[in-house]
C-alpha positions in Angstrom: -6.7 -8.3 15.1 -9.2 -5.8 13.9 -10.2 -4.4 10.5 -7.0 -2.3 10.1 -4.9 -5.3 11.0 -6.6 -7.5 8.5 -6.1 -4.9 5.8 -2.4 -4.6 6.7 -2.0 -8.4 6.6 -3.7 -8.8 3.3 -1.8 -5.9 1.6 1.5 -6.8 3.2 1.2 -10.4 2.0 0.3 -9.2 -1.5 3.3 -6.8 -1.7 5.7 -9.6 -0.6 4.3 -12.0 -3.1 4.5 -9.4 -5.9 8.2 -8.8 -4.9 8.9 -12.6 -4.9 7.5 -12.8 -8.5 10.3 -10.4 -9.6 12.8 -12.8 -8.1 11.3 -16.0 -9.5 10.4 -14.8 -13.0 11.3 -11.1 -13.6 9.1 -9.4 -16.2 10.4 -7.2 -19.0 11.2 -3.7 -17.9 8.7 -1.8 -20.2 8.1 1.5 -18.4 10.5 0.8 -15.6 13.7 2.0 -17.3 14.1 4.7 -14.6 14.5 1.9 -12.1 16.6 -0.5 -14.2 19.1 2.3 -14.9 19.9 2.0 -11.2 19.8 -1.7 -10.7 18.1 -4.9 -12.0 14.4 -5.6 -11.2 15.5 -8.5 -9.1 17.1 -6.0 -6.7 13.9 -3.8 -6.8 12.0 -6.9 -5.8 13.4 -6.5 -2.3 11.7 -3.1 -1.9 8.3 -4.9 -2.3 9.3 -7.8 -0.1 10.7 -5.8 2.8 7.9 -3.3 2.8 5.4 -6.1 2.5 6.9 -7.9 5.5 6.9 -4.7 7.6 3.3 -4.0 6.5 2.1 -7.5 7.4 4.0 -7.6 10.7 2.3 -4.3 11.6 -1.0 -6.0 11.4 -0.3 -7.6 14.8 0.4 -4.3 16.5 -2.2 -2.3 18.5 -4.3 0.3 16.8 -2.3 3.5 17.0 1.0 1.7 16.7 0.2 0.2 13.3 1.1 3.4 11.5 4.4 2.0 10.4 2.6 -0.6 8.4 0.7 2.0 6.4 3.8 4.1 5.9 5.8 1.0 4.8 3.0 0.1 2.3 3.5 3.4 0.3 7.0 3.4 -1.1 6.7 0.4 -3.6 3.7 1.7 -5.5 5.0 5.3 -5.3 8.3 4.2 -6.8 6.6 2.2 -9.6 4.1 5.1 -10.3 7.1 7.5 -10.6 8.9 5.2 -13.0 5.9 4.8 -15.2 5.2 8.5 -15.2 8.8 9.1 -16.1 8.5 6.7 -19.0 5.4 8.5 -20.3 7.1 11.9 -20.1 10.2 10.5 -21.8 8.1 9.0 -24.6 9.3 5.5 -23.7 6.0 3.9 -22.7 2.7 5.5 -23.6 0.7 3.0 -21.6 2.6 4.0 -18.5 0.2 6.8 -17.7 -2.6 4.3 -17.1 -0.4 2.1 -15.1 0.8 5.0 -13.0 -2.7 6.1 -12.3 -3.7 2.6 -11.4 -0.8 2.4 -8.8 -1.7 5.8 -7.4 -5.4 5.1 -7.0 -5.7 1.4 -6.4 -2.6 1.2 -4.2 -1.6 4.6 -2.7 -5.1 6.0 -2.5 -6.6 2.9 -0.9 -3.7 2.7 1.6 -4.0 6.4 2.5 -7.8 6.0 3.0 -7.4 2.8 5.1 -4.9 4.6 7.3 -7.7 7.1 8.3 -10.3 4.5 9.1 -10.8 4.1 12.8 -10.8 0.5 14.1 -14.4 0.8 15.4 -16.5 3.3 13.5 -19.8 2.0 14.7 -22.1 4.8 15.7 -22.6 5.3 19.4 -25.9 4.2 20.8 -27.8 7.0 22.5 -27.9 6.7 26.3 -31.4 6.2 27.8 -32.6 9.3 29.6 -32.4 9.1 33.4 -35.6 9.1 35.4 -36.6 12.4 36.8 -34.3 14.4 34.5 -35.4 16.2 31.4 -33.5 15.5 28.3 
């Protein structure tokens, strides 16, 4: 498992744990009314759990085949950021703008950046010049 795999394993485990927290002890729905109009936060927990499991499982795939893990990592924070943005626009939760920006930068932004990092980005060492040939 390389650097990308370790990243996917860490972030996938975190997402699943975050989702489990909504099942065990759901928080209040401040700023998440857009979601709770559809269903309870305990149901939304499964978005985090399933996406987290897919993300973590993708850690064990070869580089180039781990794309699903990065794709699966995006929906939960995007959905939460959308809900918080909606709450700000609707005047329901003024703090939601900061939370939405946090999800977009610390989650979505980091995931999108990590997806572009090659597994081995070590600079190539220059080859020694062959004898008898000019460089």
